[in-house]
C-alpha positions as CSV (number, residue, x, y, z in Angstrom):
1,M,50.2,-44.5,-13.5
2,T,49.4,-41.2,-11.8
3,T,47.2,-41.0,-8.7
4,P,44.2,-38.7,-8.6
5,R,44.9,-35.2,-7.2
6,K,42.9,-34.5,-4.1
7,G,41.4,-31.2,-2.9
8,S,38.4,-29.0,-3.8
9,Y,38.1,-28.3,-7.5
10,S,35.5,-26.4,-9.5
11,L,34.9,-26.8,-13.2
12,T,32.7,-24.4,-15.1
13,V,31.5,-25.3,-18.6
14,P,30.1,-22.4,-20.5
15,I,27.3,-23.2,-22.9
16,D,27.2,-21.3,-26.2
17,V,24.4,-22.2,-28.6
18,G,25.5,-19.4,-30.8
19,T,23.5,-19.3,-34.0
20,A,22.2,-22.8,-33.9
21,K,18.9,-23.1,-35.8
22,D,17.3,-25.7,-33.5
23,T,18.2,-24.4,-30.0
24,A,17.0,-26.7,-27.2
25,A,15.5,-25.0,-24.1
26,A,17.9,-27.1,-22.0
27,V,20.8,-29.6,-22.4
28,K,22.3,-32.2,-20.2
29,I,26.0,-31.8,-19.4
30,A,27.9,-34.9,-18.2
31,L,31.5,-35.2,-16.8
32,V,32.9,-38.6,-17.8
33,D,36.1,-40.1,-16.3
34,G,38.8,-42.0,-18.2
35,G,37.0,-45.3,-17.6
36,G,33.8,-44.0,-19.3
37,R,31.8,-43.6,-16.1
38,V,29.7,-40.5,-15.5
39,V,31.1,-38.6,-12.5
40,Q,28.4,-36.0,-12.4
41,S,25.7,-34.6,-14.7
42,Q,23.3,-31.7,-14.7
43,I,20.6,-30.1,-16.8
44,V,21.3,-26.5,-17.9
45,K,18.8,-24.1,-19.4
46,T,20.3,-22.5,-22.5
47,A,18.3,-19.3,-22.3
48,G,19.9,-16.4,-20.6
49,K,22.9,-14.2,-20.9
50,Q,25.7,-16.8,-20.1
51,P,24.4,-20.3,-19.4
52,S,26.9,-22.6,-17.9
53,A,27.3,-25.8,-15.7
54,T,29.4,-25.7,-12.6
55,F,30.7,-28.9,-11.1
56,A,32.4,-29.3,-7.7
57,L,34.9,-32.2,-7.5
58,E,36.8,-33.6,-4.5
59,E,39.5,-35.0,-6.8
60,I,40.5,-35.0,-10.4
61,P,39.9,-38.6,-11.6
62,R,42.6,-40.7,-13.1
63,G,42.5,-40.5,-16.9
64,G,41.1,-37.0,-16.8
65,L,37.6,-35.9,-17.7
66,R,35.5,-35.5,-20.8
67,V,32.5,-33.1,-21.1
68,L,29.5,-34.5,-23.0
69,V,26.5,-32.4,-24.1
70,G,23.3,-34.1,-25.0
71,P,19.5,-33.7,-24.9
72,E,18.1,-32.8,-21.5
73,N,16.1,-36.0,-21.3
74,A,19.0,-38.4,-22.1
75,D,20.0,-40.7,-19.3
76,D,23.6,-40.7,-18.4
77,D,24.4,-44.2,-19.8
78,A,22.8,-43.3,-23.2
79,N,24.7,-40.0,-23.4
80,V,28.0,-41.8,-22.8
81,G,27.1,-44.8,-25.0
82,G,26.8,-42.6,-28.1
83,C,30.3,-41.3,-27.7
84,R,32.3,-44.6,-27.4
């Protein structure tokens, strides 16, 4: 089993709604660790030239990270629960 790598890390997740017919004004982006726990989440407005979410991490969690995108009003547990 590997140990988490420590240090200052930054992860930027670009949001591309492309040609989606029903584009939401904002979405919630969540980082989920290997155990299914939300590490961080934030709401990102999808309008603009290059919407993105940027996360600052002190370590890379064991088991890696998953990025989940959901409706802006979803709570973190509901967002993760739909992806198990």
